C-alpha positions, 0 to 999 in steps of 0.5 A, a space after each residue: 032339162 032340169 031347169 024346165 022340169 023345176 020351173 015349168 013342170 013343177 012350178 018351183 021358183 027359179 031365176 028367169 032363164 033362156 037357153 041359147 045356141 049362138 052369141 046372137 041368141 044370147 044377146 037377144 035373150 039379154 036385150 029382149 026381142 020385139 018389145 018383150 023384156 029380156 033378162 037384162 044385166 047383170 046375168 049369169 051365163 053357163 054351159 048346160 052341162 059343166 063340172 064344178 062351175 067351169 064355164 060359168 061367169 057373170 055379165 055386168 054389161 054389154 062389154 062382157 057378153 062375148 067373153 062370157 060366151 067364149 068362156 062358156 063354150 070352152 067350159 062345157 063338159 061335152 064341148 061347145 054347145 048350148 048355154 043357159 043365161 039366167 037372171 041374177 038373184 040378189 040372194 043372202 046366201 046359197 046352200 047345198 041341200 044334200 037329199 037322199 032317196 033310199 029304201 026305208 024299213 017298210 020297203 018304200 022309197 023314203 027321202 032324208 035330208 042332211 043339214 044345210 051346207 053353206 059354201 063360198 064359190 069364186 068364179 063358179 068354183 067351190 073354195 070352202 063349205 061348212 055344215 050346218 049353215 044357219 037358216 030360218 025354220 021357214 027357209 029350211 022347210 021350203 028348201 027341203 020341199 023344193 029338193 024333194 019335189 025335184 028329186 022325186 021327179 028326176 026319173 020314172 021306172 018301168 012301173 010309171 012311178 018315180 025312181 032313182 036311189 042315191 044322194 043328190 046335191 040340190 043347190 038353192 039360193 036363199 033370201 030371208 025366208 024365200 028360196 029359189 032352185 038353182 041346180 041339182 047333181 045326181 051324185 055326191 057334191 064337191 061342197 058336200 066333202 065337209 060331211 067327211 068330218 061332220 056326219 056319221 055317214 058322209 055323202 059318199 057312204 050315203 050314196 053307196 048305201 042308198 043305191 045298194 038298198 042299205 040303211 042310211 043315216 043323215 045325222 050330224 056328228 059335229 059342226 065343221 068346215 072344209 077348205 080347198 087345197 090347190 095345186 099351186 104349180 103346173 106339174 106332174 108327180 107333185 109332193 106335198 109339204 106341210 102336211 104335219 103342220 096342217 094336222 097340228 091344227 086342232 080337230 083337223 084332217 087332210 084328204 089328198 086326192 092323188 091326182 097325177 097332174 097338178 094345175 095352179 087352180 086344180 083342187 088337189 085336196 081338202 082340209 077338214 075341221 070339226 068344232 062346236 062353233 062352225 065359224 071357228 071350224 071355217 077359220 081353222 079349215 082355211 088355216 090347215 089348208 094354207 099350210 099344205 104346200 104342193 111342189 114339184 117332186 
């Protein structure tokens, strides 16, 4: 899997981890076996395959283990199965490093990087993101080094050389100048929706252009932020009030996803704001999102 590629094959820094196929294996991984130290508390449990943080939870002590196991089993993309338990990293922040592998002018595959994207997650779900996220030059260089190492080695072509064109969302933990690999998505990333207002070519355009062999540019147009618009109700065929009020927020745009069914915590859209001050953009994006009110039609 990706974690073994990063940690064991490439020797990249990651949190300590172990794969588990049963509740008993999870408990043993945390506690340790035959005198060997375990991962310990706190730790993170998540399905090996999931979407948007579903099934991910933090275990603070023994009382949380059963609940975390059940939640991971319910949240896996392919149903109940293997989980991964990870040691908790005391990080300052986490970023998404959007990484693009595309054919350059000379016909060779080249790697380009978008500016780092900061984000906030609640219960494993993205709720807001912003670009660029401030970080030291040392940390940024290390983040890009790790991102390229992973994306260069995700696949091998018929000629035995690394293959794979497109955009990859590489998630990383950062503390000071230290950087740890977390995970990678071989496609546009939910936190990267902010690029619809911050970049000349957003993450969806970059993914399509790279796959099609077209020129790409990861240049930043303006700092900006995104904030999630939730469904708020359990219903089908909802409508949205307050869109005009949201669009009255300076430098704002709204994207409504057109999903046919709403759940209270389902992401039904996103508010986007650009501003020279990224903190102003964050505040205004959350304001714009708060003005959109889904309701039953």
